[in-house]
N, C-alpha and C positions, 0 to 999 in steps of 0.2 A: 406631092401631084403630080399628076399624069401633063406628060407634053400633051399631049391631044386635049389641050384643053384653051380655053377661051374667056382674059376679067372682065372685070367690069369698073375703071372707075369716076367717078364721083364728086363736084364740091363736096363735102361737107359749111351749109349751110348755119349759123344765127352758133358754130363752132366754135373760136377760136384756137381751141390743143385741142391733143388725143384725150385729156385728162373730162376735157366737155364734156366729148364727145358719148360716154366714158360712162361720167355722171348722166345723158340725155338717158342714155339708152339703159344703164342697168334698174332706173323704176318704171322703163315701160315694157320692162321681159313678159315670156308670155309663151306656159306650157302647151305643147300636145303638139306640135310638131313631128310624128312621125315617130313619137315618143312621148314620154313626158320630163324631155331637159327639158330649163328652157334657150328659150333663144330669142334673139330677135328679128327685128321687122321693121323695113322698107317700103313703107311703097310709093310707087312714081308711075308715070301716065300708062307708058309705055310699054310691052310686053315685050321681052331682049328678040330676035329674029335668031339670035344662032342656036337658044334654050341650054338643046342637048348637048351642045361644047362649055356651055359654062358649069353645063348640072356637071359632067366630067372631072370635077375638082377644082369651078372658077372661086372668084374670089373675089368682093368689091373694094377697091382700091379709096379710100377717104385723102381729098386733097383741102386741106387747109392752108389760107393765104397764098397758096401761085405752086405750095408741093405737097404730095405724095406723105405722108409722114404713121400711112399705119394702115392694116388691111382688116377683114374678117371675109372667111370662109362660105360661101356659097352653100347653105342644105338645102337652099331647093326654089323655088318659084309658085306665084299661087295665084287665084284670079279673087278678084279682090270687089267688090260694088261697095262704092263711096255712096256718104250720105248726097251725095250730089244725081244716086244715081247713074253713074257714072261707072263701069269696068274699068282700073286700073291691076300694077301688076304688084306681088305683097313679093318682093327680095328676101329670103327668108334666111336671116346667119347667127351664124354659130355669134354666143355672147361673148366671144375670148375676141382681141380686137390684136392684135398683131404689130407690131413697132417696126415698122420698114425704112432702111436707109431716107434721106431728104432725098428726094426729085423731085426737078423745077414741073410745073405745070402748069400753060395758060389759059386762065380763063376760059368757061365754055356753057353752056347747057344743058339738062339734063344731062347721062351719062356719055360716057363713049368706051366702044372695047378692045382690051389694053392685052396684046398676044403677051404668054407665058416669059417669055424672051425676053420682050420690054422690061418687063416690070420688072420694077427692085428687089435687092435680095432684104430676108425678115431680119432682125435684129435683138427679138425676142418677144415673149409676150408681156403685153400690159398689163400693170398691176394699178392697181387704186392709190399706192403712195408709191407711187415713182416718183421722184420729184424731176417733174420740165420746167425749160428757160422761159422765158416769158416772149411770147412766139417773136418780137419784133428784133430783141436778142438772139434765138435762132435762124430764124430768117439773113441776117448779117453775120453773125460769125457762117453758115452757108456759104454766100455771097461770097467768101475769104476765101473760099478752101477751106476753110477749120473743121466743121462738122460735116 
């Protein structure tokens, strides 16, 4: 990743685990953004003002139950007209989900910027067959410093 980029961080509402996010997105992959390759899309109300920095190598970091656990590379930002005729921003994401070191994050609404030097390290690519601990057990291990 390039050093002159900024990331986004967002609460992963409705998903308890990275596996839940993967399952949800895998049924909704779309083709056609700058190629015929599949991509994931997350629609948000506001377009990031620092779009140029985001598109210079940024990722969307996902927060699950108080911890950043995964990220997806941001491929683009598109204007999207909602069914309510309000313009929104589609964040175009790589379908690949990268697991990250767990990093505590307090609840917030919407998304926030995350500087590249404050982002948790990657642990490896998430795979459908990966075994995950139950969220409450994983959080407990994190809190006592084992995980």
